[in-house]
C-alpha positions as CSV (number, residue, x, y, z in Angstrom):
1,M,141.7,111.9,122.9
2,F,138.5,113.9,123.7
3,N,138.5,114.4,127.5
4,L,135.2,116.1,128.4
5,K,136.8,117.8,131.4
6,Y,139.5,119.3,129.2
7,I,137.0,120.3,126.6
8,S,134.9,122.1,129.3
9,E,138.0,123.9,130.4
10,I,139.0,125.3,127.0
11,L,135.5,125.8,125.6
12,P,134.9,129.3,127.2
13,S,138.1,130.7,125.6
14,L,137.1,129.2,122.2
15,L,133.6,130.6,122.4
16,G,135.1,134.0,123.4
17,G,137.2,133.8,120.2
18,A,134.1,132.8,118.2
19,G,132.4,135.9,119.5
20,V,135.1,138.1,118.1
21,T,134.9,136.2,114.8
22,L,131.2,136.8,114.7
23,Q,131.5,140.5,115.4
24,I,134.0,140.9,112.6
25,F,131.7,138.9,110.3
26,I,128.6,140.8,111.1
27,W,130.2,144.3,110.8
28,T,131.9,143.3,107.6
29,I,128.7,142.0,106.0
30,I,126.8,145.2,106.9
31,G,129.6,147.6,105.8
32,S,130.6,145.7,102.6
33,L,127.1,145.2,101.3
34,I,126.3,148.9,101.7
35,L,129.6,150.0,100.1
36,G,129.3,147.3,97.5
37,A,125.9,148.5,96.4
38,I,127.1,152.1,96.1
39,L,130.2,151.0,94.1
40,A,127.9,148.9,91.8
41,L,125.9,152.0,91.0
42,G,129.2,153.7,90.1
43,L,130.2,150.8,87.9
44,I,127.1,151.2,85.7
45,S,127.2,154.9,85.8
46,K,127.2,156.9,82.6
47,I,130.1,159.0,83.9
48,R,133.1,157.4,82.3
49,A,135.7,158.8,84.8
50,L,133.7,157.4,87.7
51,R,133.4,154.0,86.1
52,T,137.1,153.9,85.5
53,L,138.0,155.0,89.0
54,I,135.8,152.4,90.6
55,S,136.9,149.7,88.2
56,G,140.5,150.4,89.2
57,Y,139.5,150.1,92.9
58,V,137.7,146.8,92.3
59,W,140.7,145.4,90.3
60,L,143.1,146.4,93.0
61,M,141.1,144.8,95.8
62,R,140.3,141.6,93.9
63,G,143.8,141.3,92.5
64,T,145.7,141.4,95.7
65,P,145.4,139.0,98.7
66,L,143.2,140.1,101.6
67,L,146.1,139.1,104.0
68,L,148.4,141.6,102.2
69,Q,145.7,144.4,102.5
70,L,145.3,143.6,106.2
71,I,149.0,143.8,106.9
72,F,149.3,147.0,104.7
73,I,146.5,148.8,106.6
74,F,147.7,147.8,110.1
75,Y,151.5,148.0,109.6
76,G,151.9,150.1,106.5
77,L,149.6,153.0,106.9
78,P,151.2,154.1,110.2
79,T,154.3,155.1,108.2
80,I,152.2,157.9,106.7
81,N,150.6,158.7,110.1
82,I,147.4,156.9,109.5
83,V,146.9,154.6,112.5
84,F,144.1,152.1,113.1
85,P,143.8,150.0,116.2
86,R,143.9,146.3,115.6
87,Y,140.1,145.7,115.5
88,E,139.3,148.7,113.4
89,A,142.2,147.9,111.0
90,A,140.7,144.4,110.5
91,L,137.2,145.9,109.8
92,V,138.5,148.4,107.3
93,A,140.5,145.8,105.4
94,F,137.6,143.3,105.3
95,I,135.0,145.9,104.4
96,L,137.1,147.4,101.6
97,N,138.0,144.0,100.2
98,Y,134.6,142.4,100.3
99,A,132.8,145.5,99.0
100,A,134.8,145.1,95.8
101,Y,133.5,141.5,95.3
102,F,129.9,142.5,96.2
103,A,130.1,145.5,93.8
104,E,130.8,143.1,90.9
105,I,128.0,140.8,92.0
106,F,125.5,143.7,92.2
107,R,126.7,145.1,88.9
108,G,126.1,141.8,87.2
109,G,122.6,141.5,88.7
110,L,121.6,145.1,87.8
111,Q,122.8,144.7,84.2
112,S,120.9,141.4,83.8
113,I,117.6,143.2,84.1
114,D,115.9,143.9,80.7
115,P,115.7,147.7,80.2
116,G,112.3,147.0,78.7
117,Q,111.0,146.4,82.2
118,Y,111.6,150.1,83.1
119,E,109.6,151.0,80.0
120,A,106.8,148.6,81.0
121,G,106.7,150.1,84.4
122,K,106.4,153.6,83.0
123,V,103.5,152.5,80.8
124,L,101.8,151.2,84.0
125,Q,102.4,154.7,85.5
126,L,104.8,153.5,88.2
127,S,107.4,155.9,89.5
128,Y,111.1,155.2,89.1
129,G,111.3,154.3,92.8
130,Q,108.3,151.9,92.5
131,I,109.8,150.2,89.5
132,T,113.1,149.8,91.3
133,R,111.6,148.6,94.5
134,R,108.8,146.3,93.2
135,V,110.1,145.1,89.9
136,V,113.9,145.4,89.6
137,M,115.2,144.7,93.2
138,P,113.3,141.4,93.8
139,Q,114.8,140.0,90.5
140,V,118.3,141.3,91.3
141,A,118.1,139.8,94.8
142,K,117.2,136.4,93.3
143,I,120.1,136.6,90.8
144,V,122.8,137.7,93.2
145,L,121.9,135.6,96.3
146,P,123.8,132.5,95.3
147,S,127.0,134.5,94.6
148,I,126.6,136.5,97.8
149,G,126.1,133.2,99.7
150,N,129.5,132.0,98.5
151,E,131.2,135.2,99.6
152,V,129.5,135.0,103.0
153,I,130.8,131.5,103.6
154,N,134.3,132.6,102.4
155,L,134.1,135.6,104.8
156,I,133.5,133.3,107.8
157,K,136.7,131.4,107.0
158,D,138.7,134.5,106.0
159,S,138.0,136.1,109.3
160,S,140.7,133.8,110.7
161,L,143.2,136.1,108.9
162,V,142.9,138.7,111.7
163,Y,145.2,136.3,113.7
164,V,148.2,137.8,111.9
165,I,147.7,141.2,113.6
166,G,147.1,139.7,117.0
167,I,143.3,139.8,117.4
168,G,142.0,137.1,119.7
169,D,139.6,135.4,117.3
170,L,138.5,131.8,117.3
171,L,141.6,130.4,115.5
172,R,144.0,132.3,117.8
173,A,142.2,130.9,120.9
174,G,142.5,127.4,119.5
175,N,146.2,127.9,118.6
176,V,147.1,129.2,122.0
177,A,145.4,126.3,123.8
178,S,146.9,123.8,121.4
179,A,150.5,125.1,121.9
180,R,150.0,125.4,125.6
181,D,148.6,121.9,126.2
182,V,150.4,120.2,123.3
183,T,147.3,118.7,121.8
184,L,145.3,119.0,118.6
185,V,141.9,118.8,120.5
186,P,141.4,122.7,120.5
187,L,142.0,122.9,116.8
188,V,139.5,120.1,116.2
189,L,137.0,122.0,118.2
190,V,137.8,125.1,116.2
191,G,137.1,123.2,113.0
192,I,133.8,122.0,114.4
193,I,132.8,125.6,115.5
194,Y,133.6,126.9,112.0
195,L,131.5,124.1,110.4
196,L,128.6,125.0,112.7
197,L,128.9,128.7,111.7
198,T,129.0,128.0,108.0
199,G,126.2,125.5,108.4
200,I,123.9,128.1,110.1
201,C,124.7,130.7,107.4
202,T,124.1,128.2,104.6
203,W,120.7,127.3,106.1
204,M,119.7,131.0,106.5
205,L,120.8,131.8,102.9
206,R,118.7,128.9,101.5
207,R,115.7,130.2,103.4
208,V,116.2,133.6,101.8
209,E,116.7,132.0,98.3
210,K,113.5,130.1,98.8
211,H,111.7,133.3,99.6
212,Y,112.6,134.7,96.2
213,S,112.0,131.5,94.3
214,Y,108.6,132.6,93.1
215,F,110.4,134.7,90.5
216,R,111.3,131.6,88.4
């Protein structure tokens, strides 16, 4: 079943697709973490209208499938003259969707910090920035890391959804080779590459979690 010559022939196209998958993954992580942190601050804001607006956004993004959002942005928005190329449409959909999940994770982490720690920091004559950076954020990071790790793993797998708008990612490369050569070998290799990617991410996340373990 596994002919090494055949594998060496299709591997470059699969690795090329894996490169596209990784690009989408990296840009989505960067964009959605930043946007998620901003949205989380809005969710705990004292301004009720802002909280309501962002809560509605989070509900919308978490309550509808990512696939539907992707199709809406690429195929639906052009009807109102908002056009995104395929790659940019995928990034917009993924960042908007994952930012909603990260916002809820960050909100939970921020609200789990005892307000008394701010008071204690003031007693020690620390500024608000110092309290946030040295006291609050390390604890928040430890609390949210496991949940963020789950979303990171999900993102690697969800990135295959870009296939529906014709982006040549890893899954699409495997599907093309499998249909052309009438064999499941390319799809088996796709599965192995996804396992490697998730394995590397899991290892890295555990290293980060271990770094913050001294806050137990």
